[in-house]
C-alpha positions in Angstrom: 92.9 79.4 105.9 90.7 78.9 108.9 87.5 80.5 110.2 86.8 81.7 113.7 84.8 79.5 116.0 83.6 82.8 117.5 83.5 86.2 115.9 86.8 87.7 115.1 85.6 91.2 115.4 86.1 93.3 118.6 85.1 96.4 120.3 86.2 99.7 118.8 89.9 100.3 119.3 91.6 103.5 120.6 91.1 106.8 118.9 93.7 109.4 117.9 97.4 108.8 117.3 97.4 105.5 119.3 95.0 104.0 116.7 98.0 103.9 114.3 99.9 101.5 116.5 97.2 99.4 118.3 94.6 97.3 116.4 91.1 96.6 117.5 90.4 95.0 120.9 89.7 91.3 120.9 91.5 88.7 118.8 93.3 91.2 116.7 95.0 93.0 119.6 95.7 89.6 121.3 97.5 88.3 118.2 99.3 91.6 117.8 100.5 91.4 121.4 101.7 87.8 121.0 103.5 88.8 117.8 105.2 91.7 119.5 106.4 89.5 122.4 107.9 87.0 120.0 109.5 89.8 117.9 111.0 91.3 121.1 112.7 88.0 121.8 113.8 87.7 118.2 115.5 91.1 118.3 117.5 90.1 121.4 118.7 86.8 119.9 119.4 88.0 116.4 121.5 90.9 117.6 123.6 88.8 120.0 123.6 85.1 118.8 126.9 85.3 116.8 128.7 86.8 119.8 127.2 84.3 122.2 128.4 81.3 120.2 131.8 82.7 119.6 132.6 84.4 123.0 130.7 82.1 125.4 130.4 78.7 123.6 133.9 79.4 122.0 133.0 78.1 118.5 135.0 79.5 115.6 133.0 81.9 113.4 133.2 79.5 110.4 131.4 76.8 112.5 128.9 79.3 113.7 128.1 80.4 110.2 127.7 76.8 109.0 125.4 75.9 111.9 123.2 79.0 111.3 123.1 78.3 107.6 122.1 74.7 108.1 119.3 75.7 110.4 118.0 78.3 107.8 118.3 75.8 104.9 116.3 73.1 106.7 113.8 75.7 107.9 112.9 76.7 104.3 111.4 73.3 103.6 110.0 72.9 107.1 107.9 76.1 106.7 105.7 74.5 104.0 105.1 71.4 106.2 104.4 73.5 109.3 101.9 75.6 107.3 100.1 72.5 106.0 99.8 71.2 109.6 98.3 74.5 110.7 95.8 74.4 107.9 94.6 70.9 108.7 95.0 70.6 112.5 94.3 74.1 113.6 96.5 77.2 113.4 96.2 78.3 117.1 97.2 74.9 118.4 100.0 74.6 115.9 101.3 78.0 116.8 101.3 77.3 120.5 103.1 74.0 119.9 105.7 75.8 117.8 106.3 78.4 120.5 106.7 75.8 123.2 109.1 73.8 121.0 111.0 77.1 120.4 111.3 77.6 124.1 112.7 74.1 124.7 115.2 74.3 121.8 116.4 77.8 122.8 116.9 76.6 126.3 119.1 73.8 124.8 121.4 76.5 123.4 122.3 77.3 127.0 123.8 73.7 127.3 125.6 73.6 123.9 129.3 73.0 124.3 130.4 71.4 121.0 130.0 71.9 117.3 127.7 69.0 116.4 125.3 69.7 119.3 125.3 73.3 118.1 124.4 72.2 114.6 121.6 69.9 115.8 120.0 72.6 117.9 120.4 75.2 115.1 118.5 72.9 112.7 115.7 72.4 115.3 115.4 76.1 115.9 115.5 76.8 112.2 112.5 74.5 111.8 110.8 76.5 114.6 111.5 79.9 113.0 110.1 78.8 109.7 107.1 77.0 111.1 106.3 80.1 113.2 105.8 82.2 110.1 103.7 79.8 108.1 101.5 78.5 111.0 100.8 82.1 112.0 99.5 83.0 108.6 96.1 81.3 109.0 95.6 83.2 112.2 96.4 86.5 110.5 93.9 85.7 107.7 91.2 84.3 110.1 91.3 87.3 112.4 91.9 89.9 109.6 88.4 91.3 110.0 86.9 93.8 107.4 90.2 95.4 106.6 92.8 92.6 106.5 95.5 94.8 104.8 95.4 97.2 107.7 95.6 94.5 110.3 98.6 92.9 108.5 100.3 96.4 108.5 99.7 96.6 112.3 101.4 93.3 112.7 104.4 94.4 110.6 104.8 97.7 112.5 104.5 95.9 115.8 107.1 93.3 114.7 109.6 96.0 113.7 109.0 97.8 117.0 109.5 94.6 119.0 112.7 93.7 117.1 114.1 97.2 117.6 113.4 97.2 121.3 114.9 93.7 121.6 118.0 94.9 119.8 118.4 97.8 122.3 118.3 95.3 125.2 120.8 93.2 123.5 123.0 96.2 123.0 123.2 96.6 126.8 124.3 93.0 127.2 126.8 93.3 124.4 128.3 96.4 126.0 128.7 94.4 129.3 130.3 91.6 127.2 130.1 89.0 130.0 128.9 85.4 129.9 126.0 86.0 132.2 124.8 88.9 130.0 124.8 86.8 126.9 123.2 83.8 128.7 120.4 86.1 129.9 119.7 87.1 126.3 119.3 83.5 125.2 117.2 82.8 128.3 115.1 85.9 127.5 114.5 84.5 124.0 113.2 81.3 125.5 110.9 83.2 127.8 109.6 85.3 124.9 108.5 82.0 123.2 106.7 81.0 126.4 105.1 84.5 126.7 103.9 84.3 123.1 102.4 80.8 123.7 100.5 82.1 126.8 99.1 85.1 124.9 97.9 82.8 122.1 95.8 80.8 124.6 93.5 83.9 124.8 92.6 83.6 121.1 89.4 81.8 120.1 90.0 78.5 118.3 89.9 78.6 114.5 88.0 75.8 112.7 90.1 74.7 109.7 88.5 75.4 106.3 87.5 72.3 104.5 89.5 71.7 101.3 87.6 71.4 98.0 87.1 67.8 96.8 89.6 67.9 94.0 92.3 70.0 95.7 95.9 68.8 95.6 97.8 67.8 98.7 100.6 70.3 97.9 98.7 72.6 95.6 100.8 75.7 96.5 103.8 74.2 94.7 101.7 73.8 91.5 99.9 77.2 91.6 101.4 79.2 88.7 100.2 82.7 89.8 101.4 82.2 93.3 104.7 80.9 92.3 105.1 83.8 89.9 104.4 86.2 92.8 106.8 84.3 95.0 109.7 84.6 92.5 109.0 88.3 91.9 108.9 88.9 95.7 112.1 87.0 96.1 113.9 89.2 93.6 112.5 92.4 95.1 113.3 91.2 98.7 117.0 91.4 97.9 116.8 95.0 98.9 116.0 94.2 102.6 119.7 93.8 103.2 120.4 97.3 102.1 120.0 99.0 105.5 121.6 96.2 107.5 124.4 95.1 105.2 125.1 97.3 102.2 124.6 100.7 103.6 126.8 100.3 106.7 129.7 99.0 104.6 129.2 101.8 102.1 129.1 104.5 104.7 132.2 103.3 106.6 134.4 102.4 103.6 133.2 104.5 100.7 131.9 107.9 102.0 133.3 110.7 104.1 130.3 110.7 106.4 130.9 110.0 110.1 130.7 106.4 111.2 127.7 107.2 113.5 125.7 107.7 110.4 125.4 103.9 110.3 123.2 104.1 113.4 121.5 107.3 112.2 120.2 105.8 108.9 119.1 102.6 110.7 117.2 104.5 113.3 115.5 106.6 110.6 114.6 103.5 108.6 113.1 101.8 111.7 111.1 104.8 112.8 109.6 105.3 109.4 108.7 101.7 109.1 107.0 101.6 112.5 105.1 104.9 112.1 104.1 104.7 108.4 103.4 101.0 107.6 99.7 101.2 108.5 99.1 104.4 106.5 101.1 103.2 103.5 99.2 99.8 103.4 95.8 101.5 103.2 93.7 100.3 100.2 96.0 97.5 99.3 93.2 95.0 99.2 93.6 93.0 96.0 96.4 91.8 93.7 95.9 94.7 91.3 96.6 97.2 94.0 99.6 95.1 95.2 100.9 95.3 91.6 100.7 99.1 91.7 102.5 99.2 95.0 105.3 96.9 93.6 105.8 99.4 90.8 106.0 102.3 93.2 108.4 100.2 95.4 110.7 99.4 92.5 111.0 103.1 91.6 111.6 104.2 95.2 114.1 101.6 96.0 116.0 102.3 92.7 116.0 106.0 93.5 117.2 105.5 97.0 120.1 103.3 95.8 121.2 105.9 93.3 121.1 108.7 96.0 123.2 106.5 98.3 125.7 106.0 95.6 125.9 109.8 95.0 126.6 110.4 98.7 129.9 108.7 98.2 131.3 111.6 96.1 130.2 114.4 98.4 131.8 116.1 101.4 131.2 115.0 105.0 128.0 116.8 105.9 126.5 117.1 102.4 127.0 113.3 102.1 125.4 112.7 105.5 122.4 114.8 104.5 122.0 112.9 101.2 122.3 109.6 103.0 119.4 110.6 105.2 117.3 111.6 102.2 118.2 108.4 100.4 117.2 106.3 103.4 113.8 108.1 103.5 113.2 107.5 99.8 114.4 103.9 100.1 112.2 103.2 103.1 109.1 104.4 101.2 110.0 101.7 98.7 110.4 99.2 101.5 107.0 100.0 102.9 105.2 99.8 99.5 107.0 96.5 98.8 105.9 95.1 102.2 102.3 96.1 101.6 102.3 94.4 98.2 104.1 91.3 99.4 101.5 90.8 102.2 98.7 91.1 99.8 100.3 88.7 97.3 100.9 86.2 100.1 97.3 86.3 101.4 95.3 87.5 98.4 96.6 84.9 95.9 96.5 82.0 98.4 93.8 79.3 98.5 91.7 80.0 101.7 91.8 76.4 102.9 95.6 76.2 102.6 96.9 79.6 103.7 99.6 78.1 105.9 101.0 76.0 103.1 100.9 78.9 100.7 102.7 81.1 103.2 105.3 78.5 103.6 106.0 78.6 99.9 106.1 82.4 99.9 108.5 82.3 102.8 110.7 80.0 100.9 111.2 82.7 98.3 111.9 85.2 101.0 114.4 82.9 102.7 116.3 82.4 99.4 116.5 86.2 99.0 117.8 86.6 102.5 120.5 84.0 101.9 121.6 85.5 98.6 121.3 89.2 99.3 124.7 89.9 100.9 126.5 88.2 98.1 124.5 89.9 95.3 124.5 93.4 96.9 128.2 93.1 97.9 129.3 91.9 94.5 127.4 94.5 92.5 127.5 97.7 94.6 130.8 97.2 96.5 132.6 95.1 93.9 131.7 96.8 90.6 131.2 100.3 92.0 129.0 102.8 90.0 128.0 100.3 87.3 126.9 97.8 89.9 124.7 100.4 91.7 123.1 101.3 88.4 122.5 97.6 87.6 121.0 97.0 91.0 118.7 100.0 90.6 117.6 98.7 87.2 116.8 95.2 88.6 114.5 96.6 91.2 112.9 99.0 88.7 112.2 96.2 86.2 110.9 93.8 88.8 108.6 96.5 90.2 107.2 97.4 86.8 106.8 93.8 85.6 105.0 92.5 88.7 101.4 93.6 87.9 101.3 92.5 84.2 103.1 89.2 85.0 100.7 88.3 87.8 97.7 89.2 85.6 99.1 87.0 82.8 99.7 84.1 85.2 96.2 84.3 86.5 94.7 84.4 83.0 96.7 81.4 81.9 96.3 79.4 85.1 94.9 75.8 84.4 92.2 76.2 87.0 90.0 78.9 88.4 91.5 81.2 91.1 90.3 81.1 94.7 90.9 84.7 95.8 88.4 87.5 95.5 89.0 90.8 93.7 90.3 92.0 90.4 93.8 91.4 89.1 94.0 93.8 86.2 
């Protein structure tokens, strides 16, 4: 973690409904703005990258999948290193460097014309994406102010809004389906990196927190409570592929609902996340509260999955109505899980090594992201009803086990904990 060279507080923010979407003036709003710009570019690229590489660069889908996987795999490890550099050298400076590197590497995608050059740039951008998350974490902690959970919720809501708007822009280019349109999206992603770097220049510098005398060089990898939280979050994070992978396939292939319901449930999920994340994250300020939210999350995700399953045996409009209800219930679970995960990631981390710890936490999330399609597809789509029940049971068990397991890990840790606040 780092501490501000100048005060991280700011003037009072806006009143009324806008206060739910915009954080305090000063460093918090600056960091939120930079995060939004970066997320907007990410939404453009994520939604169109596969089409760009197949339709413009003319690479086979198998090669595209391999290159993207290689970048993600290397990035998982690079995130820990990027976080450590941010802890020791300065988070603001590291973030700016990462953004500028992202702009350069993304620009290189415009020049790719062969498989191996594509793999090389994919690996480099994978490093950037992972280092972005872990090096930003000390900034989030340093400028969190008196209510860090609320600020982190602002950032997640802004990130989702940025990704959604970026995806809408990408949709226009995809509809045009021309090389210039796809090239403009890749160029736009590079410009978003630059815009984020410029915004970060307005942040005050954070002075790195000095590490305790006997602290380990890679202590996050030896921190039992934090590793326990990382594993639990990894298991719970499998559900993040439900609205983007499992539900679309379920609606189209296993229900009588109209195909446009795929867009309908995604829009509902996105709107609820953007509008409710701040409110749902209220009072999640210690690992004990995070454990309670994980329990709620497990129950809501399990209930949402069973309602989605039930929609498969109903008529067209009854099934559509149940799918909307299921998505709303599931999204509550997603929101509670996000609030708990952010508290675990920051509340259980050593203050002087927030970036490194966040890199480890991100490693668990990355593993879940890679495994989720196979796990969800095999169980829910492959096994049918028994698979749905098994998935629901997994999330329910993980949710209910989180609080006691984290409390046990803290009690049996070989050294005193560094976070503040009760666990049980």
